[in-house]
N, C-alpha and C positions, 0 to 999 in steps of 0.2 A: 774158224778163220779161213778165208778164201785165199787160194794161191792165184794171184793175178800176174800175168806176164803179157808182153807184146812181142810179136815176131818182127823181123826186119821190115816187113811191109806195113807195120802199124796195126795189125789185127790184134784184138784183145782175146786172150785165152784165160778162162776162169775155171778153176777146179776146186771143189769143196765137198765136204761131207756134212749133210744136214741131220740134225736130231729131230725127233718127232715134234718137239716143242717149236721148232723153226719152220715147220711145214706150213704151207699156204699156197696161194695161186702162184704158178710158175713165173709169170711175168713180174709179180710183186717181189718175189724172193730174188730173182735175177737182177731186177733194177736196184734193189737195196744192196746187194753184194757187189755189183759191178760199178755203181755210180752213174750208170746210164739212165736216161729218162725211160719211163714206162713205155712210151710210144716207140722209142728206139729199140727197146727190147722186143716189143711185139712185132715190129717190122723185121728184125733179125730172125725171130722165131718163124715167121711166115716164109722166110727165105731159106730155112733149114739150118740155121746157125746154132740151134740149141739141141744138145744131146744129154741124155741122162741114163743112169744105170742104177738099179735097185740092188744093193748088196754087192758082195765081191764076185759072185758067180753069175749074176743075171746078165742078160743080153743088153747091149747098148742100143738104145732106140732114139730116134729123132723126135723132138717136140716141135710141132708146127702150130698148135693152137695155144692161145694164152690162157685158156681156162682149165 
């Protein structure tokens, strides 16, 4: 289950934990969870809007490519 919120300026914030069975291409997974179109997700990723972290202790890194 994804935690979706919007800030006062209308920006979407999405935080979730994925299981190995849910793994896939980042753009596909984010589009399914956010309700945004795949092209909108790819555009946001290109602009630096997508971040991810593997596990509790891993570094948080920015996703820029949709693959």
